[in-house]
ZAMARGU-4260 file (C-alpha; in steps of 0.2 Angstrom, whole numbers, plus 5000, padded with zeros to 4 digits):
<rodrens>
0) 4999/4944/4941 | 4991/4960/4933 | 4999/4956/4917 | 4992/4939/4916 | 4974/4945/4920
5) 4976/4959/4907 | 4982/4946/4894 | 4966/4936/4897 | 4954/4950/4893 | 4943/4948/4878
10) 4940/4961/4865 | 4924/4967/4872 | 4929/4973/4889 | 4929/4990/4897 | 4945/4988/4908
15) 4957/5003/4905 | 4972/4992/4902 | 4982/5006/4895 | 4984/5014/4912 | 4994/5000/4919
20) 5012/5003/4919 | 5026/4995/4929 | 5034/5001/4945 | 5048/5011/4936 | 5034/5021/4927
25) 5037/5013/4911 | 5026/5004/4898 | 5031/4985/4900 | 5039/4977/4885 | 5029/4966/4874
30) 5034/4955/4860 | 5025/4967/4848 | 5032/4985/4849 | 5017/4992/4841 | 5006/4988/4856
35) 5019/4998/4867 | 5018/5013/4855 | 4999/5011/4855 | 4998/5011/4874 | 5009/5027/4875
40) 4998/5035/4862 | 4982/5032/4872 | 4991/5038/4888 | 4997/5054/4880 | 4979/5057/4873
45) 4973/5056/4892 | 4986/5069/4896 | 5000/5058/4903 | 5017/5064/4899 | 5033/5054/4897
50) 5051/5061/4901 | 5065/5058/4889 | 5069/5041/4896 | 5051/5036/4892 | 5045/5036/4910
55) 5030/5043/4918 | 5031/5053/4934 | 5022/5041/4946 | 5019/5054/4959 | 5010/5065/4946
60) 5000/5052/4938 | 4996/5038/4950 | 4979/5033/4954 | 4971/5042/4969 | 4955/5034/4975
65) 4942/5045/4981 | 4931/5042/4997 | 4912/5043/4997 | 4906/5055/5010
</rodrens>
């Protein structure tokens, strides 16, 4: 469902789509491999690292919401 929602975004959005990866910690495959490389580059620029299998350590990089006091 998330993939369909992200696919429907227009060019003028502020959704950080590059941060969405699959449950295995991988960038989901697309028809255009350049988008996969672009997404990895954006994540690496944010400090996210990948192991030799191309996976992200989900425990280290998952989203942790904060609570307002």
